[in-house]
C-alpha positions, 0 to 999 in steps of 0.5 A: 646871803653869804655862805660861811664856811667853818674850817677846823685846823687840826694839828698834824702830829709830827714825830719828834727826835728822842734822846735815850740813855742806856746802862748795863746790869744793876744790882744795888745790893743783896741780902743773900751774900755776906756784907751784901748791902751798901751803907746808908741804903745805897745813897751816894752810889750813883752820885758820880754819874747821875748827871749823865743819866739824862734823856727822854728815856733812861733805861737799865737792866735790873738784876735780881728782885726787890724783897724784904722777906723770903728764901731763895731756892734757886741754888739748892742742890738736888735733895739727898734722902739721907739728909736730916730735915732740919739741915739747910739744903746744900748749895750748887756751886757758882750759883747766885741769887739776888734779893735787894731790900725794897728800901734801896729802890728809890736810889734808881729814880733819884739817879734819873732812871725812867725804865727798867728791863726785868727780862733776865736770868735773875728775875725769878731768884726769889720766886714768881710772887717776888718777881711780881711784887718787884714790878709793882714796887718799881711802878709805884715809884714811877719807874716803867718796867718791861719784859716778864710776861711779854710786858711792853712799855709804850710811851710818848714824848710830847712837845707842844702839839707834836709827839713820838710814840715809842715801844720798848721790848725786852727779850731774854732766853727764858720762857717767862719773857719774850725769848730771843732763842725763837727768832721767828716769834721775836720777829712777829712781836717786833713787827706787831709793835712797829705797826703801833708806834713811831719807834721800836727800841729793843733790849736783850739779855743774852750771850756768854759771860765773863772776860772770855766773852768780850767778842761777839761770835758768829753762831750760837752762844752758850753758858755752859750747856745753856743756850744764850742765843745767836745774837748777830742773826737775832739782832739783824732779824729784829731790825729787819722786822722794824726795830730802830735800835738794839741794846744788849746786856748779860755778858757782864763785859762790854761788847762791840757796836755795829750798824745794820741797815742804818740802825745801831746795835750795842751787843753788851753794856756790861756791868753798871752798878753791881754792888756785891756778887759780881767780879769787877776785875779788869774788863769786868769793871769797865762800863759806860753809858750809851747816849743815843738820839734818833729821829721821830722816824727812827733814823740814827742822828747821833750817839756817844759813849761815856766811859766809866769805871766801877770799883768794888762797893763804890759804884760807877765813876767817870774814867779820865783814862777812857779805857772803856772807849778804847776797848769798844773801839777795838772790839767793834773793829775786830768783830764787825769790820766794815759794819763796825761803829766808828767810835772817836776818842771823845766817845762820839759814834759814827757810821762807817762811810 
Protein backbone atom coordinates (compact mmCIF):
# COMPACT_ATOMS: atom_id res chain seq x y z
CA UNK A 1 0.00 0.00 0.00
CA UNK A 2 1.32 3.39 -0.92
CA UNK A 3 1.67 5.93 1.87
CA UNK A 4 0.08 9.27 1.21
CA UNK A 5 1.70 12.21 2.94
CA UNK A 6 -0.41 15.34 3.30
CA UNK A 7 1.66 18.53 3.33
CA UNK A 8 0.02 21.72 4.56
CA UNK A 9 1.47 24.88 3.07
CA UNK A 10 1.07 27.74 5.51
CA UNK A 11 1.83 31.19 4.13
CA UNK A 12 4.99 32.72 5.54
CA UNK A 13 4.13 36.11 6.98
CA UNK A 14 6.32 38.74 5.36
CA UNK A 15 6.42 42.26 6.77
CA UNK A 16 5.50 44.76 4.08
CA UNK A 17 6.77 48.29 3.48
CA UNK A 18 4.47 50.95 4.91
CA UNK A 19 3.70 54.52 3.87
CA UNK A 20 3.14 57.09 6.61
CA UNK A 21 2.11 60.76 6.63
CA UNK A 22 2.55 63.13 9.58
CA UNK A 23 1.37 66.64 10.39
CA UNK A 24 1.81 68.95 13.35
CA UNK A 25 -0.74 70.61 15.61
CA UNK A 26 -4.46 70.59 14.74
CA UNK A 27 -7.18 72.74 16.25
CA UNK A 28 -10.32 73.10 14.16
CA UNK A 29 -11.70 76.00 16.21
CA UNK A 30 -12.68 76.77 19.78
CA UNK A 31 -15.66 78.15 21.68
CA UNK A 32 -13.34 79.62 24.32
CA UNK A 33 -12.24 82.57 22.15
CA UNK A 34 -14.28 85.27 20.37
CA UNK A 35 -14.96 84.35 16.73
CA UNK A 36 -13.22 81.10 17.46
CA UNK A 37 -15.22 78.86 15.13
CA UNK A 38 -14.83 78.55 11.36
CA UNK A 39 -17.81 79.12 9.05
CA UNK A 40 -19.71 76.15 7.66
CA UNK A 41 -18.41 73.91 10.46
CA UNK A 42 -14.91 73.97 9.01
CA UNK A 43 -15.77 72.56 5.61
CA UNK A 44 -13.09 73.60 3.14
CA UNK A 45 -10.31 74.22 5.67
CA UNK A 46 -8.36 71.18 4.48
CA UNK A 47 -9.36 71.19 0.82
CA UNK A 48 -5.93 72.46 -0.21
CA UNK A 49 -4.07 69.51 1.28
CA UNK A 50 -6.45 66.55 1.60
CA UNK A 51 -4.95 64.87 -1.49
CA UNK A 52 -1.56 64.92 0.27
CA UNK A 53 -2.83 63.23 3.43
CA UNK A 54 -2.32 59.73 2.10
CA UNK A 55 -0.69 56.58 3.37
CA UNK A 56 -1.30 53.42 5.36
CA UNK A 57 -1.35 55.64 8.45
CA UNK A 58 -2.00 59.42 8.44
CA UNK A 59 -1.13 60.88 11.83
CA UNK A 60 -1.71 64.30 13.42
CA UNK A 61 -1.61 65.93 16.85
CA UNK A 62 -5.05 67.05 18.06
CA UNK A 63 -4.75 70.11 20.33
CA UNK A 64 -7.69 70.55 22.69
CA UNK A 65 -10.84 68.56 23.34
CA UNK A 66 -14.18 67.92 21.67
CA UNK A 67 -17.04 69.25 23.78
CA UNK A 68 -20.43 70.90 23.30
CA UNK A 69 -20.92 71.94 26.93
CA UNK A 70 -18.86 72.67 30.00
CA UNK A 71 -16.50 75.31 31.31
CA UNK A 72 -12.74 75.24 31.47
CA UNK A 73 -11.02 76.14 34.73
CA UNK A 74 -7.53 75.67 33.33
CA UNK A 75 -6.78 79.39 33.18
CA UNK A 76 -8.51 80.47 36.41
CA UNK A 77 -6.27 82.59 38.62
CA UNK A 78 -5.96 81.74 42.34
CA UNK A 79 -9.08 82.63 44.26
CA UNK A 80 -9.26 85.98 46.06
CA UNK A 81 -11.43 85.61 49.19
CA UNK A 82 -12.66 89.20 48.71
CA UNK A 83 -14.15 88.38 45.28
CA UNK A 84 -17.92 88.19 45.11
CA UNK A 85 -19.20 84.70 44.37
CA UNK A 86 -21.15 85.73 41.26
CA UNK A 87 -18.17 87.39 39.63
CA UNK A 88 -16.30 85.26 37.08
CA UNK A 89 -12.88 84.21 38.31
CA UNK A 90 -9.95 86.25 36.97
CA UNK A 91 -7.91 84.60 34.24
CA UNK A 92 -4.20 83.92 34.20
CA UNK A 93 -2.44 85.83 31.38
CA UNK A 94 -1.04 84.00 28.34
CA UNK A 95 -3.12 80.91 29.10
CA UNK A 96 -5.26 79.18 26.48
CA UNK A 97 -7.88 76.47 26.75
CA UNK A 98 -9.44 74.96 23.62
CA UNK A 99 -12.88 73.39 23.25
CA UNK A 100 -13.94 72.25 19.77
CA UNK A 101 -17.63 71.47 19.07
CA UNK A 102 -18.14 67.82 18.21
CA UNK A 103 -19.81 68.68 14.90
CA UNK A 104 -16.40 69.76 13.52
CA UNK A 105 -14.73 66.40 14.17
CA UNK A 106 -15.80 64.74 10.86
CA UNK A 107 -13.54 67.19 8.99
CA UNK A 108 -10.58 65.14 10.17
CA UNK A 109 -11.65 61.82 8.73
CA UNK A 110 -12.92 63.51 5.55
CA UNK A 111 -9.40 64.90 5.04
CA UNK A 112 -7.80 61.46 5.37
CA UNK A 113 -6.50 61.22 8.94
CA UNK A 114 -6.41 57.74 10.43
CA UNK A 115 -4.67 58.37 13.79
CA UNK A 116 -4.54 61.26 16.27
CA UNK A 117 -2.15 61.81 19.14
CA UNK A 118 -3.92 63.13 22.25
CA UNK A 119 -0.84 63.29 24.50
CA UNK A 120 -0.28 67.04 24.68
CA UNK A 121 -0.68 70.07 26.95
CA UNK A 122 -4.28 70.78 25.83
CA UNK A 123 -5.73 67.31 26.34
CA UNK A 124 -7.16 68.24 29.76
CA UNK A 125 -8.39 71.74 28.88
CA UNK A 126 -12.00 70.86 29.79
CA UNK A 127 -11.26 68.27 32.44
CA UNK A 128 -10.89 64.50 32.57
CA UNK A 129 -14.43 63.65 31.49
CA UNK A 130 -14.13 65.80 28.36
CA UNK A 131 -10.81 64.16 27.52
CA UNK A 132 -12.35 60.71 27.76
CA UNK A 133 -15.39 61.83 25.75
CA UNK A 134 -13.11 63.27 23.04
CA UNK A 135 -11.40 59.94 22.68
CA UNK A 136 -14.77 58.16 22.41
CA UNK A 137 -16.08 60.60 19.77
CA UNK A 138 -12.99 60.29 17.60
CA UNK A 139 -13.07 56.51 17.81
CA UNK A 140 -16.76 56.46 16.87
CA UNK A 141 -15.78 58.20 13.62
CA UNK A 142 -13.22 55.51 12.84
CA UNK A 143 -10.15 57.47 13.97
CA UNK A 144 -7.58 55.69 16.13
CA UNK A 145 -6.30 57.67 19.11
CA UNK A 146 -3.33 57.10 21.38
CA UNK A 147 -1.37 58.74 24.19
CA UNK A 148 -3.43 59.46 27.36
CA UNK A 149 -3.50 56.73 29.95
CA UNK A 150 -0.65 55.01 28.14
CA UNK A 151 -2.93 54.03 25.25
CA UNK A 152 -0.95 52.50 22.39
CA UNK A 153 -2.29 51.95 18.91
CA UNK A 154 -1.34 48.61 17.35
CA UNK A 155 -2.40 48.24 13.73
CA UNK A 156 -1.78 45.92 10.81
CA UNK A 157 -1.14 46.70 7.18
CA UNK A 158 -2.21 43.68 5.13
CA UNK A 159 -1.78 42.85 1.45
CA UNK A 160 -2.68 39.33 0.44
CA UNK A 161 -1.06 36.86 2.82
CA UNK A 162 1.48 39.39 4.06
CA UNK A 163 1.10 41.95 6.78
CA UNK A 164 3.06 44.40 8.91
CA UNK A 165 2.26 45.02 12.57
CA UNK A 166 2.81 48.64 13.63
CA UNK A 167 2.93 50.01 17.17
CA UNK A 168 2.25 53.72 17.62
CA UNK A 169 3.29 55.31 20.94
CA UNK A 170 2.76 58.95 22.00
CA UNK A 171 4.77 60.76 24.68
CA UNK A 172 4.46 64.16 26.33
CA UNK A 173 5.70 65.85 29.52
CA UNK A 174 2.64 65.30 31.71
CA UNK A 175 1.77 62.42 34.05
CA UNK A 176 -1.51 61.47 32.32
CA UNK A 177 0.44 59.98 29.37
CA UNK A 178 3.80 58.31 28.73
CA UNK A 179 6.24 60.93 30.04
CA UNK A 180 9.33 61.77 28.02
CA UNK A 181 10.90 63.43 31.08
CA UNK A 182 11.51 59.88 32.35
CA UNK A 183 13.93 58.44 29.81
CA UNK A 184 14.29 55.12 31.62
CA UNK A 185 10.53 54.49 31.61
CA UNK A 186 10.31 55.63 27.98
CA UNK A 187 12.95 53.09 26.99
CA UNK A 188 11.13 50.29 28.80
CA UNK A 189 7.84 51.12 27.10
CA UNK A 190 9.32 51.30 23.59
CA UNK A 191 11.25 48.08 24.15
CA UNK A 192 8.07 46.28 25.25
CA UNK A 193 6.17 47.44 22.16
CA UNK A 194 9.07 46.53 19.86
CA UNK A 195 8.87 42.93 21.08
CA UNK A 196 5.25 42.69 19.86
CA UNK A 197 5.41 44.51 16.52
CA UNK A 198 7.36 44.78 13.30
CA UNK A 199 7.59 48.58 13.44
CA UNK A 200 7.49 51.07 16.30
CA UNK A 201 6.53 54.64 15.47
CA UNK A 202 7.04 57.16 18.28
CA UNK A 203 5.57 60.66 18.40
CA UNK A 204 6.14 63.26 21.10
CA UNK A 205 4.85 66.63 22.27
CA UNK A 206 7.67 68.55 23.88
CA UNK A 207 10.25 71.29 23.65
CA UNK A 208 10.17 75.06 24.07
CA UNK A 209 7.71 77.13 22.04
CA UNK A 210 7.72 80.02 19.59
CA UNK A 211 9.96 81.61 16.99
CA UNK A 212 12.90 81.52 19.39
CA UNK A 213 12.60 77.72 19.63
CA UNK A 214 13.33 76.76 16.03
CA UNK A 215 16.71 75.25 16.87
CA UNK A 216 17.01 72.05 18.89
CA UNK A 217 19.34 72.76 21.82
CA UNK A 218 21.62 70.34 23.56
CA UNK A 219 20.29 69.52 26.99
CA UNK A 220 16.98 70.15 28.70
CA UNK A 221 14.35 72.56 27.38
CA UNK A 222 11.83 74.62 29.33
CA UNK A 223 8.68 76.64 28.74
CA UNK A 224 9.06 79.22 31.46
CA UNK A 225 9.85 77.03 34.45
CA UNK A 226 8.06 74.00 33.03
CA UNK A 227 10.43 71.21 31.90
CA UNK A 228 9.89 70.15 28.29
CA UNK A 229 12.49 67.45 27.88
CA UNK A 230 16.02 66.76 26.64
CA UNK A 231 14.78 65.84 23.20
CA UNK A 232 18.06 64.82 21.61
CA UNK A 233 18.96 62.43 24.42
CA UNK A 234 15.40 61.11 24.66
CA UNK A 235 14.97 60.55 20.90
CA UNK A 236 18.27 58.70 20.65
CA UNK A 237 17.36 56.56 23.66
CA UNK A 238 14.00 55.42 22.28
CA UNK A 239 15.62 54.56 18.94
CA UNK A 240 18.21 52.49 20.78
CA UNK A 241 15.25 50.78 22.48
CA UNK A 242 13.61 49.84 19.17
CA UNK A 243 11.82 52.87 17.70
CA UNK A 244 12.03 52.99 13.90
CA UNK A 245 10.85 56.59 13.42
CA UNK A 246 10.43 59.55 15.80
CA UNK A 247 8.23 62.56 14.95
CA UNK A 248 7.68 65.56 17.21
CA UNK A 249 5.34 68.50 17.69
CA UNK A 250 4.77 71.10 20.38
CA UNK A 251 7.07 74.08 19.65
CA UNK A 252 4.55 75.51 17.10
CA UNK A 253 7.41 75.93 14.62
CA UNK A 254 9.21 73.56 12.30
CA UNK A 255 12.47 72.07 13.56
CA UNK A 256 15.27 70.24 11.83
CA UNK A 257 15.57 66.56 10.95
CA UNK A 258 18.39 64.15 11.64
CA UNK A 259 19.26 60.50 11.21
CA UNK A 260 20.40 58.44 14.18
CA UNK A 261 21.33 54.77 13.76
CA UNK A 262 19.74 54.95 10.31
CA UNK A 263 16.40 56.08 11.79
CA UNK A 264 14.80 59.43 10.97
CA UNK A 265 13.94 61.97 13.68
CA UNK A 266 11.75 65.00 12.86
CA UNK A 267 11.93 67.24 15.93
CA UNK A 268 8.82 69.33 15.21
CA UNK A 269 6.19 69.51 12.49
CA UNK A 270 4.95 72.91 13.73
CA UNK A 271 1.37 74.15 13.40
CA UNK A 272 -0.76 72.44 10.76
CA UNK A 273 -4.37 73.57 11.04
CA UNK A 274 -4.83 75.95 13.95
CA UNK A 275 -7.87 78.09 13.22
CA UNK A 276 -7.93 80.36 16.26
CA UNK A 277 -5.73 81.10 19.26
CA UNK A 278 -2.39 80.35 17.57
CA UNK A 279 -0.12 83.08 16.19
CA UNK A 280 0.76 82.38 12.55
CA UNK A 281 3.19 85.21 11.81
CA UNK A 282 6.46 84.40 10.04
CA UNK A 283 7.89 80.98 10.87
CA UNK A 284 4.80 80.14 12.93
CA UNK A 285 2.77 79.97 9.72
CA UNK A 286 5.19 77.67 7.89
CA UNK A 287 4.20 74.03 8.04
CA UNK A 288 4.58 70.79 6.13
CA UNK A 289 3.45 67.22 5.67
CA UNK A 290 6.12 64.60 6.27
CA UNK A 291 5.67 61.52 4.07
CA UNK A 292 7.81 58.49 4.99
CA UNK A 293 8.20 54.98 3.62
CA UNK A 294 9.74 52.27 5.81
CA UNK A 295 10.49 48.65 5.07
CA UNK A 296 8.65 45.99 7.02
CA UNK A 297 11.77 45.62 9.16
CA UNK A 298 11.87 49.33 9.97
CA UNK A 299 14.62 50.34 7.57
CA UNK A 300 14.40 53.78 6.03
CA UNK A 301 13.39 53.68 2.36
CA UNK A 302 12.31 57.19 1.40
CA UNK A 303 10.74 60.40 2.66
CA UNK A 304 9.86 63.87 1.55
CA UNK A 305 8.68 67.17 2.89
CA UNK A 306 5.62 68.80 1.30
CA UNK A 307 5.92 72.53 2.11
CA UNK A 308 2.77 74.34 3.18
CA UNK A 309 1.75 77.79 4.36
CA UNK A 310 -1.01 78.39 6.90
CA UNK A 311 -2.73 81.76 6.79
CA UNK A 312 -5.04 82.89 9.61
CA UNK A 313 -8.54 81.40 9.35
CA UNK A 314 -7.82 79.86 5.96
CA UNK A 315 -6.16 76.52 6.67
CA UNK A 316 -2.98 75.04 5.18
CA UNK A 317 -2.23 75.44 1.49
CA UNK A 318 0.62 74.26 -0.72
CA UNK A 319 3.40 76.85 -0.91
CA UNK A 320 5.00 77.37 -4.31
CA UNK A 321 7.84 79.35 -2.68
CA UNK A 322 8.85 76.21 -0.70
CA UNK A 323 9.75 78.35 2.30
CA UNK A 324 9.28 75.46 4.71
CA UNK A 325 11.66 73.27 2.70
CA UNK A 326 14.41 75.88 2.71
CA UNK A 327 13.90 76.54 6.42
CA UNK A 328 14.22 72.84 7.23
CA UNK A 329 17.34 72.57 5.10
CA UNK A 330 18.99 75.33 7.13
CA UNK A 331 17.82 74.19 10.56
CA UNK A 332 18.91 70.60 9.92
CA UNK A 333 22.41 71.69 8.88
CA UNK A 334 22.77 74.12 11.79
CA UNK A 335 21.64 71.71 14.48
CA UNK A 336 22.89 68.31 13.39
CA UNK A 337 25.89 68.75 11.11
CA UNK A 338 27.07 65.34 9.82
CA UNK A 339 23.94 63.55 11.06
CA UNK A 340 21.52 66.05 9.50
CA UNK A 341 18.96 64.85 6.99
CA UNK A 342 19.82 66.11 3.51
CA UNK A 343 16.71 67.77 2.12
CA UNK A 344 16.55 68.50 -1.60
CA UNK A 345 14.82 71.53 -3.04
CA UNK A 346 12.07 69.16 -4.16
CA UNK A 347 11.59 68.02 -0.56
CA UNK A 348 13.22 64.58 -0.86
CA UNK A 349 15.03 63.46 2.30
CA UNK A 350 18.28 61.52 2.12
CA UNK A 351 20.73 60.24 4.69
CA UNK A 352 24.15 61.84 4.76
CA UNK A 353 26.77 59.61 3.13
